[in-house]
MIVEX-250689 format. One record per residue (C-alpha): residue number from 0; residue in three letters; x, y, z. Coordinates in pm, 1 decimal, decimal comma. Example, Ala and Ser with C-alpha at 12.3 -4.5 7.8 and 13.67 -1.06 7.14 Angstrom:
<nodes>
NODE   num   residuo          u          v          w
NODE     0       ALA     1230,0     -450,0      780,0
NODE     1       SER     1367,0     -106,0      714,0
</nodes>
This chain:
<nodes>
NODE   num   residuo          u          v          w
NODE     0       MET     1921,9     2584,8      100,0
NODE     1       MET     1608,7     2561,3     -112,7
NODE     2       GLN     1348,0     2308,3       -4,3
NODE     3       THR     1054,2     2222,5     -230,1
NODE     4       VAL      718,8     2068,5     -142,3
NODE     5       HIS      523,6     1953,6     -447,6
NODE     6       VAL      144,3     1976,2     -438,1
NODE     7       ALA       50,1     1697,3     -679,7
NODE     8       LEU     -286,0     1804,6     -820,7
NODE     9       GLY     -250,9     1684,7    -1179,6
NODE    10       ASP     -267,3     1969,0    -1430,4
NODE    11       ARG     -306,4     2214,4    -1138,7
NODE    12       ALA        3,8     2091,9     -956,3
NODE    13       TYR      250,1     2346,6     -820,9
NODE    14       ASP      556,2     2379,6     -600,6
NODE    15       VAL      600,0     2546,4     -265,2
NODE    16       ARG      960,2     2669,2     -250,6
NODE    17       ILE     1106,7     2744,9       90,0
NODE    18       SER     1433,7     2930,9      138,7
NODE    19       ALA     1593,6     3248,4      267,0
NODE    20       GLY     1613,9     3537,4       21,1
NODE    21       LEU     1336,2     3427,1     -211,8
NODE    22       ILE     1183,9     3774,1     -242,1
NODE    23       ALA     1501,6     3901,2     -406,8
NODE    24       ASP     1505,1     3592,7     -630,7
NODE    25       ALA     1134,0     3606,2     -715,9
NODE    26       GLY     1192,1     3720,5    -1073,7
NODE    27       GLY     1386,3     3410,9    -1168,3
NODE    28       GLU     1130,6     3187,0     -999,0
NODE    29       ILE      827,8     3350,1    -1161,4
NODE    30       ALA      967,4     3416,1    -1510,4
NODE    31       PRO      899,1     3061,6    -1642,6
NODE    32       LEU      526,3     3112,3    -1571,6
NODE    33       LEU      489,7     3431,4    -1775,0
NODE    34       ARG      353,9     3475,5    -2126,2
NODE    35       ARG      459,2     3843,0    -2119,4
NODE    36       PRO      718,0     4003,2    -1888,2
NODE    37       LYS      478,8     4185,7    -1655,6
NODE    38       VAL      302,9     4103,8    -1328,1
NODE    39       TRP       52,3     4275,3    -1100,3
NODE    40       ILE      119,0     4278,0     -724,8
NODE    41       VAL     -149,6     4324,4     -459,7
NODE    42       THR      -13,4     4390,5     -111,9
NODE    43       GLU      -85,3     4591,0      202,7
NODE    44       THR       72,2     4897,7      359,6
NODE    45       ASN      296,6     4731,0      617,5
NODE    46       VAL      434,5     4468,7      380,3
NODE    47       ALA      483,0     4728,3      107,0
NODE    48       GLY      688,2     4949,3      337,7
NODE    49       LEU      915,9     4661,9      434,2
NODE    50       HIS      946,7     4447,0      123,5
NODE    51       LEU      782,2     4584,6     -193,1
NODE    52       ASP     1096,3     4756,8     -325,7
NODE    53       ALA     1297,2     4436,6     -283,8
NODE    54       LEU     1033,2     4233,9     -468,2
NODE    55       GLN     1006,5     4479,9     -755,6
NODE    56       ASP     1387,0     4504,7     -780,3
NODE    57       GLY     1409,0     4125,6     -796,0
NODE    58       LEU     1147,3     4115,7    -1069,4
NODE    59       ARG     1321,0     4395,1    -1261,3
NODE    60       GLN     1650,2     4205,7    -1256,1
NODE    61       ALA     1473,0     3923,4    -1438,2
NODE    62       GLY     1334,1     4166,3    -1696,1
NODE    63       ILE      984,0     4172,4    -1544,5
NODE    64       THR      793,3     4497,5    -1497,7
NODE    65       SER      527,2     4527,5    -1228,0
NODE    66       GLU      240,1     4739,8    -1103,5
NODE    67       ALA      125,9     4735,6     -740,7
NODE    68       LEU     -200,3     4794,8     -555,6
NODE    69       ILE     -146,4     4869,6     -185,8
NODE    70       LEU     -442,5     4801,1       45,4
NODE    71       PRO     -485,6     4872,5      418,3
NODE    72       PRO     -359,1     4605,2      660,6
NODE    73       GLY     -585,2     4399,6      884,8
NODE    74       GLU     -867,4     4146,4      873,9
NODE    75       ALA    -1121,8     4415,5      775,1
NODE    76       THR     -957,2     4427,4      430,8
NODE    77       LYS    -1080,9     4074,0      363,0
NODE    78       SER    -1424,2     4206,0      268,7
NODE    79       TRP    -1655,0     4299,2      -18,0
NODE    80       PRO    -1534,1     4659,9      -63,7
NODE    81       PHE    -1168,8     4561,8     -103,3
NODE    82       LEU    -1252,8     4261,4     -321,0
NODE    83       ILE    -1437,5     4498,6     -554,7
NODE    84       GLN    -1148,3     4746,5     -545,9
NODE    85       THR     -897,7     4472,0     -630,2
NODE    86       VAL    -1101,5     4326,0     -917,6
NODE    87       GLU    -1173,4     4668,8    -1065,7
NODE    88       TRP     -804,2     4760,8    -1046,7
NODE    89       LEU     -700,3     4440,4    -1221,7
NODE    90       LEU     -961,4     4499,9    -1493,0
NODE    91       ALA     -847,5     4860,8    -1535,4
NODE    92       GLU     -492,8     4727,5    -1572,6
NODE    93       LYS     -620,7     4496,4    -1849,9
NODE    94       VAL     -496,3     4180,4    -1680,5
NODE    95       GLU     -559,8     3881,8    -1907,0
NODE    96       ARG     -639,3     3520,1    -1821,5
NODE    97       ARG     -286,3     3406,4    -1907,4
NODE    98       ASP     -122,6     3675,1    -1693,2
NODE    99       VAL       -1,0     3631,1    -1334,4
NODE   100       VAL     -115,3     3823,8    -1029,0
NODE   101       ILE      101,4     3815,9     -714,7
NODE   102       ALA      -54,2     3798,2     -368,1
NODE   103       PHE      215,6     3957,1     -151,5
NODE   104       GLY      126,4     3958,2      215,5
NODE   105       GLY      -22,0     3754,6      496,0
NODE   106       GLY     -333,2     3542,3      502,2
NODE   107       VAL     -570,9     3833,4      447,3
NODE   108       ILE     -401,7     3938,5      122,4
NODE   109       GLY     -355,9     3579,4        6,8
NODE   110       ASP     -722,1     3491,4       57,0
NODE   111       LEU     -852,0     3817,1      -91,8
NODE   112       VAL     -623,7     3818,9     -396,5
NODE   113       GLY     -673,2     3447,7     -458,1
NODE   114       PHE    -1050,5     3503,0     -465,6
NODE   115       ALA    -1012,6     3802,6     -695,2
NODE   116       ALA     -798,8     3587,9     -927,9
NODE   117       ALA    -1058,3     3309,3     -915,1
NODE   118       ILE    -1343,9     3531,4    -1032,6
NODE   119       LEU    -1155,6     3767,0    -1265,5
NODE   120       ARG    -1229,7     3657,5    -1623,4
NODE   121       ARG    -1346,0     3328,3    -1466,3
NODE   122       GLY     -996,6     3255,4    -1342,8
NODE   123       VAL     -650,7     3404,9    -1385,2
NODE   124       ARG     -326,4     3261,8    -1252,1
NODE   125       PHE     -171,2     3386,1     -931,9
NODE   126       VAL      141,6     3336,6     -724,3
NODE   127       GLN      146,5     3342,9     -346,7
NODE   128       ILE      439,0     3514,3     -171,5
NODE   129       PRO      330,1     3483,3      192,5
NODE   130       THR      493,8     3719,4      441,7
NODE   131       SER      349,4     3592,9      772,3
NODE   132       LEU      416,8     3260,7      942,3
NODE   133       LEU       45,5     3180,8      935,5
NODE   134       ALA       26,9     3233,9      561,3
NODE   135       GLN      350,5     3044,8      496,7
NODE   136       VAL      240,7     2730,0      677,8
NODE   137       ASP     -129,7     2732,4      603,4
NODE   138       SER     -334,5     2978,9      402,4
NODE   139       SER     -101,8     3015,5      101,2
NODE   140       VAL     -119,5     2641,3       26,1
NODE   141       GLY     -425,1     2449,3      -84,3
NODE   142       GLY     -627,8     2691,0     -292,5
NODE   143       LYS     -882,7     2810,3      -37,8
NODE   144       THR     -965,4     3172,2     -112,7
NODE   145       GLY    -1237,6     3402,8       13,5
NODE   146       ILE    -1360,8     3693,4      219,6
NODE   147       ASN    -1548,3     3746,5      545,1
NODE   148       THR    -1902,1     3884,7      571,7
NODE   149       SER    -2115,5     4009,3      859,2
NODE   150       HIS    -2243,7     3651,1      890,4
NODE   151       GLY    -1904,0     3494,9      956,2
NODE   152       LYS    -1554,2     3417,7      839,7
NODE   153       ASN    -1466,6     3283,3      493,6
NODE   154       LEU    -1831,6     3226,9      400,0
NODE   155       VAL    -1782,6     3359,8       45,0
NODE   156       GLY    -1500,1     3221,4     -163,9
NODE   157       ALA    -1373,5     2964,9     -412,6
NODE   158       PHE    -1115,7     2690,7     -448,5
NODE   159       HIS     -847,5     2832,7     -679,5
NODE   160       GLN     -496,8     2687,2     -665,7
NODE   161       PRO     -191,6     2912,4     -703,4
NODE   162       SER       61,8     2846,7     -977,5
NODE   163       LEU      355,6     2878,9     -735,6
NODE   164       VAL      419,2     2959,2     -369,3
NODE   165       LEU      743,6     3131,2     -266,3
NODE   166       VAL      818,9     3115,6      107,1
NODE   167       ASP     1099,4     3349,3      213,7
NODE   168       ILE     1206,3     3255,3      567,9
NODE   169       ASP     1390,4     3585,7      608,6
NODE   170       VAL     1067,3     3788,6      622,9
NODE   171       LEU      970,6     3616,9      947,8
NODE   172       GLY     1241,0     3824,2     1116,6
NODE   173       THR     1040,2     4139,7     1044,4
NODE   174       LEU      723,2     4017,2     1216,9
NODE   175       ALA      613,9     4152,4     1552,3
NODE   176       PRO      637,9     3880,9     1821,3
NODE   177       ARG      258,1     3867,7     1855,1
NODE   178       ASP      212,9     3810,9     1480,2
NODE   179       PHE      477,9     3538,9     1477,7
NODE   180       LEU      315,2     3355,5     1768,4
NODE   181       ALA      -26,7     3386,0     1606,5
NODE   182       GLY      114,8     3200,7     1307,2
NODE   183       TYR      269,1     2946,4     1539,9
NODE   184       GLY      -86,5     2857,0     1643,6
NODE   185       GLU     -130,8     2700,1     1299,4
NODE   186       VAL      204,5     2520,9     1325,5
NODE   187       VAL       99,7     2360,5     1655,4
NODE   188       LYS     -227,6     2257,5     1491,4
NODE   189       TYR      -42,7     2033,1     1245,6
NODE   190       GLY      124,8     1837,2     1522,7
NODE   191       LEU     -200,7     1807,5     1714,8
NODE   192       LEU     -408,7     1686,2     1423,4
NODE   193       GLY     -186,9     1419,5     1272,1
NODE   194       ASP      179,6     1410,3     1372,3
NODE   195       ALA      257,0     1347,3     1738,2
NODE   196       ALA      629,8     1332,5     1659,9
NODE   197       PHE      609,9     1683,9     1515,2
NODE   198       PHE      438,6     1805,0     1833,7
NODE   199       ASP      719,8     1642,0     2035,8
NODE   200       TRP      967,5     1829,7     1814,4
NODE   201       LEU      785,7     2157,4     1873,5
NODE   202       GLU      792,1     2106,1     2250,1
NODE   203       GLN     1169,7     2071,5     2225,4
NODE   204       ASN     1239,0     2341,6     1966,8
NODE   205       GLY      951,6     2591,0     1990,2
NODE   206       PRO     1125,4     2844,6     2214,8
NODE   207       ALA     1441,5     2854,4     1999,3
NODE   208       LEU     1228,9     2873,3     1686,0
NODE   209       ALA     1039,0     3172,6     1827,7
NODE   210       ALA     1369,1     3332,8     1931,4
NODE   211       GLY     1478,9     3342,7     1567,1
NODE   212       ASP     1661,6     3020,4     1473,5
NODE   213       ALA     1629,3     3027,4     1092,9
NODE   214       SER     1698,6     2657,2     1034,1
NODE   215       LEU     1433,9     2555,7     1288,9
NODE   216       ARG     1187,3     2798,0     1133,9
NODE   217       ALA     1250,7     2653,8      787,5
NODE   218       GLU     1200,9     2299,7      917,0
NODE   219       ALA      875,8     2390,7     1095,1
NODE   220       VAL      745,1     2552,7      776,9
NODE   221       ARG      849,5     2256,9      560,4
NODE   222       ARG      686,4     1998,0      784,6
NODE   223       SER      367,5     2200,9      812,6
NODE   224       VAL      345,9     2260,7      438,2
NODE   225       GLN      419,0     1895,1      360,1
NODE   226       MET      139,4     1781,2      590,0
NODE   227       LYS     -105,4     2025,6      438,3
NODE   228       ALA       -1,9     1932,7       82,7
NODE   229       ASP      -54,3     1562,6      154,5
NODE   230       ILE     -403,2     1629,8      290,4
NODE   231       VAL     -499,1     1865,6        5,0
NODE   232       VAL     -393,8     1608,3     -255,6
NODE   233       ARG     -618,6     1349,5      -88,1
NODE   234       ASP     -913,7     1586,4      -50,7
NODE   235       GLU     -885,3     1913,4     -241,4
NODE   236       THR    -1237,2     2048,4     -178,3
NODE   237       GLU    -1286,2     1937,9      183,3
NODE   238       GLN    -1518,0     1643,1      139,5
NODE   239       GLY    -1331,2     1429,6      393,4
NODE   240       ASP     -975,0     1441,2      532,1
NODE   241       ARG     -919,9     1809,9      459,7
NODE   242       ALA    -1170,3     1897,7      731,0
NODE   243       LEU     -903,0     1787,3      980,7
NODE   244       LEU     -716,7     2109,0      898,2
NODE   245       ASN     -999,5     2290,3     1078,2
NODE   246       LEU     -888,8     2164,7     1419,4
NODE   247       GLY     -955,9     2453,6     1658,4
NODE   248       HIS    -1133,0     2657,6     1391,3
NODE   249       THR    -1496,0     2598,0     1491,8
NODE   250       PHE    -1427,6     2761,2     1827,5
NODE   251       GLY    -1170,5     3002,7     1684,1
NODE   252       HIS    -1389,9     3141,7     1406,2
NODE   253       ALA    -1674,1     3205,5     1652,9
NODE   254       LEU    -1432,9     3395,5     1877,8
NODE   255       GLU    -1304,0     3598,6     1583,4
NODE   256       ALA    -1661,0     3690,7     1487,5
NODE   257       ALA    -1733,9     3780,8     1850,3
NODE   258       THR    -1435,6     4017,2     1857,1
NODE   259       GLY    -1514,5     4179,0     1523,5
NODE   260       TYR    -1219,9     4035,6     1325,4
NODE   261       GLY     -995,8     4299,6     1477,8
NODE   262       ASP     -680,3     4330,9     1683,0
NODE   263       ARG     -845,8     4194,5     1995,9
NODE   264       LEU     -794,3     3843,9     1857,5
NODE   265       LEU     -576,3     3744,8     1562,0
NODE   266       HIS     -673,6     3439,6     1357,2
NODE   267       GLY     -387,3     3221,6     1480,4
NODE   268       GLU     -464,3     3320,6     1840,0
NODE   269       GLY     -821,0     3205,9     1788,3
NODE   270       VAL     -692,4     2877,6     1645,0
NODE   271       ALA     -465,0     2820,8     1945,8
NODE   272       ILE     -746,9     2885,4     2193,9
NODE   273       GLY     -975,3     2673,1     1976,0
NODE   274       CYS     -730,3     2381,0     1980,6
NODE   275       ALA     -716,6     2395,6     2360,0
NODE   276       LEU    -1097,8     2397,8     2373,9
NODE   277       ALA    -1125,9     2112,9     2118,8
NODE   278       PHE     -896,2     1895,5     2330,3
NODE   279       GLU    -1088,9     1990,1     2643,5
NODE   280       LEU    -1412,9     1891,3     2469,2
NODE   281       SER    -1253,1     1563,6     2357,3
NODE   282       ALA    -1149,5     1484,4     2715,9
NODE   283       ARG    -1497,0     1560,9     2853,1
NODE   284       LEU    -1648,2     1327,9     2596,2
NODE   285       GLY    -1412,7     1054,4     2714,3
NODE   286       LEU    -1226,6     1042,5     2384,5
NODE   287       CYS     -883,7     1115,2     2530,7
NODE   288       ALA     -717,3     1134,8     2869,7
NODE   289       GLN     -723,7     1467,1     3057,6
NODE   290       GLU     -343,6     1472,7     3032,5
NODE   291       GLU     -376,3     1551,6     2659,8
NODE   292       PRO     -549,7     1893,5     2688,7
NODE   293       SER     -317,2     1968,9     2981,2
NODE   294       ARG      -16,5     1902,5     2759,7
NODE   295       VAL     -157,9     2121,7     2482,2
NODE   296       ARG     -213,5     2407,7     2722,8
NODE   297       ALA      131,1     2360,1     2878,8
NODE   298       HIS      300,2     2405,1     2540,6
NODE   299       LEU       93,4     2712,7     2453,9
NODE   300       ARG      182,5     2854,8     2794,4
NODE   301       GLN      550,8     2770,3     2736,4
NODE   302       MET      533,6     2971,7     2413,2
NODE   303       LYS      361,0     3263,8     2592,6
NODE   304       MET       56,9     3233,3     2366,7
NODE   305       LYS     -311,7     3296,1     2423,7
NODE   306       LEU     -480,8     2978,0     2545,1
NODE   307       ASP     -795,5     3082,3     2736,6
NODE   308       LEU    -1096,1     3304,7     2682,5
NODE   309       SER     -959,6     3506,2     2973,9
NODE   310       ASP     -666,7     3602,7     2747,6
NODE   311       ILE     -906,7     3791,1     2517,0
NODE   312       MET     -945,1     4156,5     2613,4
NODE   313       GLY    -1297,1     4294,0     2660,3
NODE   314       ASP    -1640,1     4137,1     2676,9
NODE   315       LEU    -1750,6     3827,4     2489,1
NODE   316       PRO    -2101,9     3700,1     2410,2
NODE   317       ASP    -2257,3     3457,0     2657,5
NODE   318       THR    -2266,1     3082,8     2597,5
NODE   319       ASP    -2573,9     3099,9     2373,7
NODE   320       GLY    -2421,9     3386,8     2177,6
NODE   321       LEU    -2104,3     3190,8     2106,9
NODE   322       LEU    -2306,0     2881,5     2012,0
NODE   323       ALA    -2507,4     3093,8     1768,2
NODE   324       LEU    -2185,9     3219,2     1607,8
NODE   325       MET    -2058,5     2862,5     1580,3
NODE   326       GLY    -2380,4     2776,0     1397,6
NODE   327       GLN    -2268,6     2994,9     1104,2
NODE   328       ASP    -1952,6     2788,3     1058,1
NODE   329       LYS    -1892,9     2640,3      710,7
NODE   330       LYS    -1866,6     2297,1      870,1
NODE   331       VAL    -2235,6     2292,6      961,6
NODE   332       VAL    -2409,9     2006,4      774,0
NODE   333       ASP    -2789,4     1971,9      785,8
NODE   334       GLY    -2792,3     2219,9     1070,2
NODE   335       GLN    -2552,5     2007,3     1276,3
NODE   336       LEU    -2210,1     2130,6     1386,4
NODE   337       ARG    -1910,3     1918,6     1296,0
NODE   338       PHE    -1613,8     1935,6     1528,9
NODE   339       ILE    -1258,4     1819,1     1484,5
NODE   340       LEU    -1191,7     1617,9     1800,4
NODE   341       ALA     -901,4     1394,5     1904,5
NODE   342       HIS     -827,6     1058,8     2061,9
NODE   343       GLY     -493,2     1209,5     2160,3
NODE   344       ILE     -217,7     1432,3     2028,4
NODE   345       GLY     -172,2     1354,0     1659,2
NODE   346       GLN     -501,7     1162,3     1642,4
NODE   347       ALA     -769,6     1402,8     1522,4
NODE   348       PHE    -1095,1     1299,7     1355,3
NODE   349       VAL    -1419,2     1458,0     1231,3
NODE   350       ALA    -1718,7     1423,2     1464,3
NODE   351       ALA    -2072,8     1512,4     1355,2
NODE   352       ASP    -2274,8     1399,1     1655,5
NODE   353       VAL    -2127,1     1600,2     1941,0
NODE   354       PRO    -2381,7     1657,8     2221,1
NODE   355       ARG    -2462,5     2029,3     2227,1
NODE   356       ASP    -2493,7     2030,4     2605,4
NODE   357       VAL    -2130,3     1919,7     2643,9
NODE   358       VAL    -2015,7     2198,5     2410,0
NODE   359       ARG    -2228,5     2438,8     2612,8
NODE   360       HIS    -2062,7     2328,9     2936,6
NODE   361       VAL    -1712,8     2369,8     2791,9
NODE   362       LEU    -1796,1     2723,4     2676,6
NODE   363       HIS    -1974,8     2807,6     3002,0
NODE   364       ASP    -1676,9     2700,3     3211,8
NODE   365       ALA    -1434,7     2889,4     2985,3
NODE   366       LEU    -1644,5     3205,7     3015,5
NODE   367       ASP    -1672,8     3158,3     3390,2
NODE   368       ALA    -1294,5     3150,0     3416,7
NODE   369       LYS    -1281,1     3482,0     3228,0
NODE   370       ARG    -1513,2     3660,2     3472,3
</nodes>
């Protein structure tokens, strides 16, 4: 059954369509957007091997021809060299402003291709077809695009909304368990930041969802996307409420930078650990009861997810090193870190005056537990 979440952004509004089998049906969904019956797909090796033929067949059945650029998988692709390669390929293909580019992959491809679309000819249209749980529930919706640099994650980018998002629940069955659980870190985040009833639901249904229940997966995606859409409509460019979506990210992005944006720590794993640390920081500041971070950690443990710095293989920087990496976060304002903290599960808020010594102690204790 098709479910649709509408992102009501005026003349830039679009739908997020959620269903099984949408890759095969992509041609019919995308055709109304096209001025000429051709699209350009940017994907990565793993996704191409599993799903590119099905996507191109579905487009062909709707009378749409396509060309594809296949990039390497992994976070390292979200970088200057591959942005340049993507833009140059699209220019060589003579893509026009009224054409449609398809971002076909996980969060890395979605962010990279969205940014390429934003800067190509000062903005061409693009469609997101996210193939990871993380991308389906988070990065494909809301128009944040960008790349990483040596200075940190997502520090170069633009807000550029897609014209359509197609979420095929079936592709989740092809994910490795680790990749699925990394995406689940973003699902948990939604319950923690603003919907305690959703977190209750996840505690009850998370294990069955991870085991492959398609209807539960579709419902988790729908609720996550609806929450993000509501926040994006209120605050498209992150001047206020949208910052709540960064729960766990200030810690998580620093840990990703510390591990080199590689396989040691996936983005969603960093978010999960970051959420646990954000709730621990909230408890130490007296903002919530200690039972709240304990409950967060219990659910992550129930799902067999990473929840501590000790779960990260290899060495990490010391406390000062991690604090320095956090200082490069996009949420720094006037040199001051902003954290997303919580009064309890489902009650997150933005805090700009967090005592640095308390953050230091939280990191110090977490590193101590790793040693």
